[in-house]
C-alpha positions in Angstrom: 0.0 0.0 0.0 1.0 3.5 -0.5 2.2 5.5 2.5 0.5 8.7 1.7 -3.1 7.6 1.2 -5.5 6.6 3.8 -6.8 3.1 4.1 -9.3 2.1 1.4 -9.2 5.4 -0.5 -7.4 5.6 -4.0 -6.8 9.0 -5.5 -8.7 9.8 -8.6 -7.0 9.7 -12.0 -7.7 12.4 -14.5 -8.5 11.0 -17.9 -9.6 12.8 -20.9 -8.8 16.2 -22.3 -6.0 18.2 -20.7 -5.7 22.0 -21.2 -2.9 23.5 -23.3 -0.9 26.5 -22.2 0.3 27.2 -25.7 -1.7 29.7 -27.6 -1.9 28.3 -31.3 -3.7 31.6 -32.4 -0.5 33.6 -31.4 1.6 31.2 -33.5 -0.6 31.7 -36.5 -0.4 35.5 -36.3 3.4 35.4 -35.8 3.9 33.2 -38.7 1.7 35.4 -40.9 3.7 38.5 -39.7 7.0 36.9 -40.7 5.6 35.9 -44.1 4.4 39.6 -44.7 7.8 40.9 -43.7 9.6 38.6 -45.9 7.4 39.6 -49.0 7.8 43.3 -48.3 11.6 42.9 -48.0 11.7 41.0 -51.3 9.5 43.6 -53.0 11.7 46.4 -51.7 14.9 44.7 -52.8 13.3 44.1 -56.2 12.5 47.8 -56.6 15.7 49.0 -55.5 17.8 46.8 -57.7 15.9 47.8 -60.8 13.9 44.7 -61.0 17.0 42.6 -61.3 17.4 43.6 -65.0 20.8 43.3 -66.7 21.0 45.8 -69.6 21.7 44.1 -72.9 23.8 45.8 -75.6 21.9 47.7 -78.3 21.7 46.3 -81.7 24.5 47.0 -84.2 21.9 48.7 -86.4 21.5 51.6 -84.1 21.2 55.0 -85.7 23.1 57.0 -83.3 26.3 55.9 -81.8 26.7 56.1 -78.0 28.7 59.0 -76.7 30.7 58.7 -73.5 28.5 61.3 -71.5 25.2 59.8 -72.5 23.0 57.7 -70.2 22.8 54.8 -72.8 26.5 53.8 -72.0 26.1 51.7 -68.8 29.7 51.3 -67.9 33.2 51.9 -69.1 34.5 49.4 -71.6 37.6 47.5 -70.8 40.3 46.7 -73.2 40.7 43.1 -74.3 44.6 43.4 -74.3 45.9 46.3 -72.1 49.5 44.9 -72.1 50.6 47.0 -75.1 49.2 50.3 -73.7 50.8 49.6 -70.3 54.1 48.7 -71.9 54.2 52.0 -74.0 53.0 54.0 -70.8 55.9 52.5 -68.8 58.5 53.1 -71.5 57.4 56.7 -71.7 57.7 57.2 -68.0 61.1 55.5 -67.9 62.4 57.7 -70.8 61.3 60.7 -68.8 63.2 59.5 -65.7 66.3 58.4 -67.5 66.7 61.1 -70.3 68.0 64.7 -70.5 65.7 67.4 -71.9 65.0 71.2 -71.5 62.1 72.1 -69.3 62.5 75.8 -69.8 65.3 76.8 -72.0 64.9 80.6 -71.3 64.9 80.0 -67.6 67.8 77.5 -67.8 65.8 74.6 -66.2 66.9 71.1 -67.4 65.6 67.7 -66.6 68.3 65.2 -65.9 68.1 61.5 -65.1 67.2 60.6 -61.5 70.3 58.7 -60.8 72.5 61.6 -61.8 70.4 64.0 -59.7 70.9 61.8 -56.7 74.6 61.7 -57.3 74.8 65.5 -57.5 72.8 66.1 -54.5 74.9 63.5 -52.5 78.1 65.3 -53.6 76.7 68.6 -52.7 75.8 67.3 -49.2 79.3 65.9 -48.6 80.9 69.2 -49.6 78.7 70.9 -47.1 79.6 68.4 -44.4 83.3 69.0 -45.0 83.4 72.7 -45.3 80.0 74.2 -44.2 79.4 77.8 -45.4 79.9 79.9 -42.3 79.9 83.6 -42.6 81.8 85.3 -39.8 80.0 87.7 -37.6 81.0 91.4 -37.5 82.8 92.1 -34.3 81.1 94.7 -32.1 83.1 97.9 -31.4 83.9 98.2 -27.7 82.0 100.9 -25.9 83.8 103.0 -23.3 82.8 102.5 -19.7 80.1 104.9 -18.6 79.0 105.6 -22.2 75.3 105.2 -22.7 74.3 102.1 -24.8 71.7 102.5 -27.5 
């Protein structure tokens, strides 16, 4: 026998329907709200991105060619082989760094190679370190004692 029941008395057993603490109506409304939020977000993204459209190139038989400033040119076009342009650009820059030329003939301004300019600057600095340009100060004339100083 059980210790917590009195003699001859058996506790009743609840059988049948039990009550839920979970509100199914709340879950339905929450799910519907999430679905509406998802649809609104997708519609906003679709509108902001232009309807996910990719502009196709115009037909070759177009009457007016595209100008660089027009709105019909969507993006800058890339070169298929930019190596030749890059090589000529670099050769031009290297020639400017390594060659002699007049910048201003009347003013006497000349462009010299960068290596030679560094050599000249280094030799100028070394001469300055060996014999710096110092101009002696003019000695002051002595004033007699008791004379007013200006």
